[in-house]
C-alpha distance (Angstrom), angle and dihedral (degrees) to the residues before:
residue distance angle dihedral
M1 . . .
Q2 3.80 . .
Q3 3.81 126.8 .
H4 3.80 118.2 -138.4
Y5 3.81 122.3 -170.0
I6 3.79 112.0 -148.7
L7 3.82 124.2 -175.8
K8 3.81 111.8 -145.1
I9 3.82 123.7 172.5
G10 3.76 91.9 -28.6
V11 3.82 97.7 -48.9
I12 3.78 124.6 105.1
F13 3.80 113.7 -137.1
I14 3.78 120.7 -169.0
I15 3.79 106.9 -137.4
L16 3.78 118.6 -161.8
A17 3.79 109.0 -149.6
Q18 3.76 124.1 -159.2
P19 3.82 120.4 -179.0
L20 3.79 114.6 -113.7
L21 3.79 106.1 -146.6
A22 3.77 96.0 -162.7
Q23 3.80 95.9 177.5
N24 3.80 93.1 55.3
D25 3.80 91.3 45.5
I26 3.80 92.3 52.5
I27 3.78 92.4 47.0
E28 3.81 91.7 46.9
H29 3.80 96.8 50.3
H30 3.79 104.9 30.6
R31 3.76 134.9 55.9
Q32 3.75 126.0 -136.7
A33 3.77 118.0 -98.7
D34 3.78 118.9 -106.3
S35 3.79 128.5 -164.9
A36 3.82 92.9 -99.0
Q37 3.81 92.0 54.3
I38 3.78 93.0 47.5
A39 3.80 89.9 49.8
A40 3.81 90.8 50.7
Y41 3.79 91.3 51.6
R42 3.79 92.2 47.1
D43 3.78 89.4 53.3
L44 3.82 89.1 65.3
N45 3.78 125.4 84.8
I46 3.81 88.4 -125.1
P47 3.82 118.9 97.4
L48 3.78 118.6 -107.6
L49 3.82 114.2 -141.5
I50 3.78 114.1 -154.5
I51 3.80 111.3 -168.1
E52 3.79 122.1 -174.5
T53 3.78 119.4 -178.9
E54 3.77 125.2 -158.9
D55 3.82 110.1 -79.9
H56 3.84 86.6 -1.5
T57 3.81 88.3 -83.3
F58 3.81 114.8 168.0
P59 3.82 120.8 -141.2
T60 3.79 112.8 -109.1
A61 3.79 139.7 -170.2
D62 3.79 140.7 171.9
V63 3.79 119.8 -100.9
V64 3.82 108.8 -132.5
W65 3.79 130.1 -167.4
N66 3.77 127.5 -167.9
S67 3.80 118.7 -117.4
S68 3.83 94.8 -92.8
H69 3.81 90.4 49.8
T70 3.81 91.9 -126.0
A71 3.81 98.7 115.2
V72 3.77 130.9 49.5
T73 3.77 130.4 -175.7
L74 3.82 141.5 142.0
T75 3.78 132.2 -89.3
N76 3.81 137.6 169.9
H77 3.79 92.8 41.4
T78 3.76 120.7 -169.0
K79 3.78 117.9 -145.3
V80 3.78 117.2 -151.1
P81 3.82 127.3 -163.3
G82 3.77 122.0 -132.0
R83 3.78 150.0 127.4
L84 3.82 130.6 -79.8
I85 3.79 123.1 -156.4
M86 3.81 121.7 -176.8
L87 3.79 118.5 -157.0
L88 3.79 129.2 -170.4
K89 3.79 116.9 -176.3
E90 3.80 104.7 -50.2
D91 3.78 96.1 -19.8
T92 3.79 133.6 91.5
I93 3.79 100.3 -139.5
Y94 3.82 97.7 177.9
D95 3.79 136.4 13.8
S96 3.79 122.1 179.1
K97 3.83 90.6 -167.3
E98 3.79 123.0 -141.0
Y99 3.79 118.3 -36.2
L100 3.77 116.8 -84.9
K101 3.78 114.1 158.5
D102 3.82 113.2 -103.2
E103 3.80 91.4 -5.0
S104 3.82 113.3 61.7
G105 3.78 144.6 -11.5
I106 3.80 129.5 38.3
T107 3.77 143.5 -95.1
L108 3.80 120.0 -133.9
K109 3.80 129.2 -157.0
L110 3.79 136.9 163.4
R111 3.81 119.2 -96.0
G112 3.77 138.2 -169.1
N113 3.79 139.7 61.1
S114 3.80 118.8 -126.2
S115 3.81 89.6 2.1
A116 3.79 88.8 56.2
A117 3.80 89.2 69.7
E118 3.81 87.3 68.2
Q119 3.74 89.6 92.6
D120 3.80 94.5 178.4
K121 3.81 92.5 66.8
P122 3.81 113.4 11.8
G123 3.78 126.4 174.6
Y124 3.78 122.5 -109.0
K125 3.79 139.0 -149.8
I126 3.78 115.1 -139.1
K127 3.78 119.2 -160.2
L128 3.77 116.4 -171.9
Q129 3.77 118.5 -150.4
K130 3.80 88.6 -144.2
K131 3.79 122.7 38.1
A132 3.80 117.8 -106.0
D133 3.80 140.1 155.1
L134 3.80 101.7 -114.1
L135 3.81 89.4 -172.4
L136 3.81 87.9 62.6
R137 3.80 96.3 -140.4
E138 3.79 120.0 -179.5
D139 3.80 91.3 -111.3
G140 3.79 90.3 39.0
K141 3.80 95.2 144.1
N142 3.81 87.0 74.1
F143 3.80 91.4 54.3
K144 3.78 101.9 45.1
D145 3.79 112.1 137.0
K146 3.77 140.8 152.6
E147 3.81 99.0 -135.8
W148 3.83 123.9 76.6
A149 3.79 137.2 149.9
L150 3.78 138.2 -142.2
V151 3.81 109.9 -144.7
K152 3.79 125.1 -176.8
E153 3.81 110.8 -101.5
N154 3.78 104.4 -116.1
V155 3.84 115.1 -164.7
L156 3.83 92.3 -71.2
K157 3.81 93.1 -61.2
F158 3.80 92.3 129.4
K159 3.80 89.9 48.7
E160 3.81 89.3 51.2
G161 3.81 92.8 45.8
F162 3.79 96.5 48.1
C163 3.81 89.9 44.8
I164 3.82 89.3 58.4
N165 3.82 90.7 42.5
E166 3.81 89.9 57.2
L167 3.81 98.1 40.3
I168 3.78 92.9 48.5
G169 3.80 89.6 55.6
M170 3.81 106.1 -111.0
P171 3.82 111.4 169.4
W172 3.81 95.3 -112.8
T173 3.79 135.4 18.5
P174 3.82 115.7 -162.4
Q175 3.79 112.9 -122.7
Y176 3.80 123.9 -137.9
R177 3.77 146.2 160.2
Y178 3.78 134.2 -149.1
V179 3.79 116.4 -104.6
N180 3.79 139.9 171.1
V181 3.79 116.9 -128.3
I182 3.78 133.2 -148.7
L183 3.81 112.7 -176.4
N184 3.80 118.4 -168.5
N185 3.82 87.9 -20.9
Y186 3.83 93.6 -52.8
V187 3.81 116.2 120.6
L188 3.82 108.4 -125.9
G189 3.80 94.6 172.2
H190 3.77 131.9 -144.9
Y191 3.79 123.4 -1.6
M192 3.76 138.8 158.5
L193 3.80 115.7 -107.5
I194 3.78 101.7 -149.3
E195 3.79 144.4 173.9
T196 3.79 112.9 -104.3
V197 3.80 126.1 -129.4
K198 3.80 106.2 -98.0
Q199 3.78 142.5 125.6
G200 3.80 115.8 -75.1
S201 3.77 142.5 115.3
H202 3.82 90.8 -102.6
R203 3.81 96.5 38.6
V204 3.81 123.7 32.9
N205 3.78 97.1 -2.3
I206 3.78 103.4 -141.6
S207 3.78 127.6 129.8
K208 3.77 123.9 -106.1
E209 3.81 85.8 -100.6
G210 3.82 90.7 55.2
Y211 3.80 134.1 92.4
C212 3.78 137.9 -127.0
I213 3.81 114.1 -169.7
E214 3.79 134.8 167.0
Y215 3.79 127.8 -136.7
D216 3.76 89.5 -131.1
A217 3.79 128.5 -157.0
Y218 3.80 86.5 -170.9
F219 3.81 96.0 52.5
W220 3.79 89.7 127.0
N221 3.79 87.5 72.3
E222 3.83 94.0 55.7
D223 3.79 128.9 89.4
V224 3.82 98.4 -145.4
T225 3.81 122.8 33.2
V226 3.79 141.4 157.5
P227 3.82 110.4 -129.8
S228 3.79 120.3 -124.6
I229 3.78 124.8 -145.6
F230 3.81 85.9 -137.5
G231 3.80 97.5 66.6
Y232 3.81 108.3 -94.7
A233 3.80 127.2 69.9
Y234 3.80 137.5 -130.8
S235 3.80 122.5 -107.7
F236 3.79 125.2 -160.8
K237 3.80 125.3 -107.4
Y238 3.82 92.5 166.1
P239 2.94 126.9 50.7
D240 3.77 94.1 26.6
S241 3.79 110.5 -115.6
E242 3.81 89.3 -117.0
D243 3.81 90.1 59.1
L244 3.80 96.4 42.5
L245 3.81 116.1 121.7
P246 3.82 120.8 -145.8
W247 3.81 93.3 -113.3
Q248 3.82 90.4 52.5
L249 3.80 91.4 53.2
D250 3.81 89.6 48.6
Y251 3.81 91.3 49.3
V252 3.81 94.6 51.2
T253 3.81 91.8 43.9
Q254 3.81 92.1 53.1
S255 3.81 93.0 43.6
I256 3.81 93.0 49.5
N257 3.80 92.1 47.0
Q258 3.80 91.1 53.2
T259 3.79 91.4 46.1
E260 3.81 95.4 49.0
I261 3.80 92.4 49.5
A262 3.80 89.6 50.5
Y263 3.82 92.5 55.2
S264 3.80 90.9 74.3
Q265 3.81 96.8 43.6
P266 3.81 115.0 84.5
N267 3.81 114.1 -107.1
S268 3.80 92.5 -6.2
C269 3.80 102.3 105.1
A270 3.82 93.5 74.1
Q271 3.82 88.2 74.7
Y272 3.79 89.9 66.6
I273 3.81 110.2 21.9
D274 3.79 138.2 46.6
V275 3.80 94.2 -111.1
N276 3.80 95.6 -166.1
N277 3.80 90.7 51.7
F278 3.83 92.7 49.5
A279 3.82 88.9 49.2
K280 3.81 90.7 51.9
W281 3.80 91.2 50.2
L282 3.81 93.1 52.8
L283 3.80 92.8 42.0
G284 3.80 90.3 51.5
H285 3.79 90.8 55.8
D286 3.80 90.3 45.2
I287 3.80 90.1 55.6
L288 3.80 90.5 48.2
G289 3.81 93.1 44.9
N290 3.79 95.5 -131.4
G291 3.78 111.4 -161.0
D292 3.79 96.1 -175.8
G293 3.78 104.1 69.7
S294 3.79 92.8 157.8
G295 3.77 91.0 56.2
S296 3.79 98.8 43.0
N297 3.80 95.2 117.2
I298 3.80 94.2 -123.6
Y299 3.79 105.7 -157.0
L300 3.81 118.8 -169.3
N301 3.79 118.7 -166.4
K302 3.78 135.2 -171.7
Y303 3.80 121.4 -168.2
D304 3.79 95.7 -145.1
T305 3.80 141.3 -39.1
T306 3.79 98.5 -85.2
S307 3.80 118.7 124.9
T308 3.82 92.4 -108.4
A309 3.81 95.6 53.8
K310 3.81 115.1 104.7
W311 3.78 133.4 -173.3
F312 3.79 114.9 -97.1
C313 3.81 131.9 -174.9
G314 3.74 131.8 -126.0
P315 2.81 169.7 -139.7
L316 3.80 108.6 -23.5
W317 3.79 104.9 -121.3
D318 3.82 141.2 175.1
F319 3.78 108.9 36.4
D320 3.80 101.7 -177.4
G321 3.81 89.7 110.4
I322 3.82 100.1 49.2
E323 3.83 126.8 116.9
Q324 3.81 89.6 37.1
T325 3.82 105.3 109.8
P326 3.82 109.4 64.0
N327 3.81 113.9 175.6
Q328 3.78 94.3 10.6
F329 3.77 138.6 67.3
S330 3.78 120.8 -88.9
S331 3.77 117.4 -82.5
D332 3.81 87.1 -110.1
H333 3.81 84.4 86.8
S334 3.80 85.4 73.1
I335 3.82 89.6 63.6
I336 3.75 98.2 105.8
W337 3.79 100.8 -128.7
F338 3.81 93.1 49.0
K339 3.79 90.5 45.4
T340 3.78 90.6 49.8
M341 3.81 96.9 46.7
F342 3.81 93.6 41.3
N343 3.78 91.6 57.0
L344 3.80 101.0 43.2
P345 3.83 106.2 109.9
Q346 3.80 114.9 -115.9
D347 3.79 91.3 -3.0
T348 3.79 126.1 161.1
F349 3.79 90.6 -119.3
I350 3.80 98.8 55.7
H351 3.80 88.6 45.5
A352 3.83 89.7 53.6
Y353 3.81 91.6 46.6
I354 3.81 92.6 53.6
K355 3.80 91.5 43.8
E356 3.82 92.0 51.6
W357 3.80 90.1 48.4
E358 3.79 92.0 51.6
R359 3.81 89.4 49.2
I360 3.79 97.7 52.1
E361 3.80 104.5 26.5
P362 3.82 97.4 85.6
V363 3.82 93.6 56.7
I364 3.80 115.7 14.5
F365 3.80 99.9 79.4
D366 3.80 95.9 46.4
S367 3.81 90.5 44.1
A368 3.80 94.0 50.0
I369 3.81 93.0 45.9
A370 3.80 90.8 48.8
R371 3.82 92.2 50.5
I372 3.79 93.9 49.0
N373 3.80 93.9 47.2
R374 3.79 92.2 44.5
Y375 3.79 88.3 55.3
A376 3.81 90.6 48.5
T377 3.82 89.3 61.7
S378 3.82 94.9 46.9
E379 3.79 127.0 107.9
E380 3.79 90.0 -117.1
A381 3.81 89.9 57.2
E382 3.79 90.1 55.4
D383 3.78 90.0 50.0
L384 3.80 90.0 48.0
N385 3.82 88.2 54.3
K386 3.81 89.4 52.2
S387 3.79 89.9 46.9
R388 3.80 91.3 53.0
L389 3.78 90.5 51.2
L390 3.79 91.5 49.0
N391 3.79 89.3 51.0
Q392 3.79 93.1 44.3
Y393 3.77 94.1 86.1
N394 3.78 100.6 35.2
N395 3.80 88.1 102.2
Y396 3.81 90.9 81.4
G397 3.78 92.7 -81.5
N398 3.81 95.6 -41.8
P399 3.82 111.6 115.3
W400 3.78 120.4 -123.6
P401 3.82 113.8 -124.2
D402 3.82 95.6 -120.0
T403 3.79 98.1 74.6
V404 3.80 98.4 115.0
S405 3.78 115.0 121.6
V406 3.78 126.8 -100.0
Q407 3.79 87.6 -116.0
Q408 3.82 90.3 57.1
D409 3.81 89.0 49.7
A410 3.81 90.4 51.1
A411 3.81 91.2 50.1
R412 3.82 90.7 50.8
I413 3.81 92.0 49.2
T414 3.82 92.0 46.4
K415 3.80 90.6 52.7
W416 3.79 92.3 47.6
L417 3.81 95.3 49.0
T418 3.81 92.8 44.3
N419 3.79 92.8 52.5
R420 3.79 92.1 39.8
H421 3.79 91.4 54.9
V422 3.79 91.1 55.8
W423 3.81 95.0 47.9
L424 3.81 96.4 44.4
K425 3.80 92.9 45.6
D426 3.78 91.7 53.9
T427 3.80 95.4 41.7
I428 3.80 98.0 45.3
S429 3.81 90.6 45.1
Q430 3.81 88.0 58.7
I431 3.80 90.8 49.5
A432 3.81 91.5 47.8
A433 3.82 90.2 51.2
K434 3.79 91.0 52.0
Y435 3.80 89.7 46.2
S436 3.79 93.2 52.8
S437 3.80 91.0 49.5
E438 3.82 91.8 46.9
Q439 3.79 92.0 -115.7
M440 3.77 99.8 119.2
P441 3.80 112.3 158.2
T442 3.79 117.4 -106.0
T443 3.81 94.0 -164.5
I444 3.77 125.0 76.6
Y445 3.79 106.7 -70.3
N446 3.79 100.5 -159.8
P447 3.85 104.6 96.5
K448 3.79 89.8 -140.9
Y449 3.82 89.8 67.4
E450 3.82 101.9 34.4
N451 3.79 125.5 121.5
I452 3.78 97.1 3.6
P453 3.84 107.7 156.6
K454 3.79 94.1 -164.5
A455 3.79 131.3 -14.5
Y456 3.78 139.4 168.4
Y457 3.79 125.6 -141.2
S458 3.78 132.9 -173.5
I459 3.78 118.5 -120.4
L460 3.82 87.5 -93.1
G461 3.80 93.2 54.4
F462 3.81 98.4 -102.8
P463 3.85 116.5 140.3
V464 3.82 113.8 -107.8
H465 3.80 130.5 -176.5
H466 3.81 97.0 -127.3
P467 3.80 140.5 -8.5
S468 3.79 113.2 -66.6
Q469 3.77 132.7 -164.6
G470 3.79 110.3 -62.3
V471 3.81 122.7 18.9
T472 3.81 124.5 -11.6
I473 3.80 125.5 -177.9
V474 3.82 114.6 -139.0
C475 3.82 120.7 -159.4
E476 3.79 115.3 -165.6
D477 3.81 131.3 154.1
N478 3.82 89.9 -6.4
K479 3.79 90.0 -58.0
I480 3.79 125.8 118.3
K481 3.77 125.8 -149.4
K482 3.78 136.4 169.0
V483 3.81 121.1 -125.4
V484 3.80 121.1 -163.7
T485 3.81 115.4 -157.2
T486 3.80 119.7 -173.7
K487 3.81 98.8 -178.7
């Protein structure tokens, strides 16, 4: 294992790099497609993506951990050119053609952070050389884009998450469809082909003078970041860091500094953020019970640089950690600005949170449950069940763990949302009662974090026994501070 020393915003992080030999991993875990398998896939009403890269080269990257071994991501990506063909039944519904830079074909690279360590079934970024709507919508000319992603299909959790994202009223909900993937003649199985988070009138709707940034737990793996007073840093989704001008970096740095200071001052944050939108974002994760607050993919967007433009969140993204916090709020309450605003008495934010809850509570749970169960009875759901069974034995006869049926997934989601409705209704009603009587709590409300005399957390929010090399977060007497240790 190699050690890499990376200087980020004045702190030295020791990064442990381990080569990710993607080609060997694919060959080890997946069998080659035969004509019978291809025929079985083509019999389904789910598109089959056949990707062939030049010389059958697989994209690779290095897996890197931080020094405390609490965060893992990828670096040193390779990007390989190739061709993508999409089949449905007997028809070829899309063909990128052979790779010719800026004219045809695709490039393929690995994507993801902690999920990228799942070397048997990693995610991928697809970049088309010519814009197209890979979801093949009727008004597809409005949705043409070069950037798409393949994300591992995860027991309908993305369907559940994006359903809540839409019903709660976030500005944009990424669209997707289920697909089966064969890469260089190896059967990878079922994925979601999905729109990526990027600037655009039909994605994150900000102007070309706007910004899309991410509060990034993996900032130490980025070249250009804006430091946060809360311990992480912000990386750039738009503009790309390579295109960022010095004055733009200065503008975002100043704007973020003002915004973060305002979080802790009662009724001040509304000058800088869309409070209702932030409340929706947190409430969405509370409904979903996200247990991975550090990995929530917190995107902040600003339409332009005019004085009326405010930061807004969204979309909700990355749902691997949902349904994990029964009888308590989501772990996103541990994100310091939400924790601060949520516990300021009589603050604009808590008022917006309660108001949003009262708006959606009568309908959102029944609507989400109905959507999920309606999908479970659809023809596509039956084909997804068949697809899962076909993929079950791609691991050289060893079944993958995700071979439950769509109907079982729907039953699990229904149970979660039903129980979640009861708990949130009772808990938020208590908060609203305290709010109306001007007795809002000033300590941390989430029971998981109450009455802690002194505690240490890694930069990803995991409890640790003592400060380690790098950055440690110290919580004492309801105050948070950052400690930097170099030895």
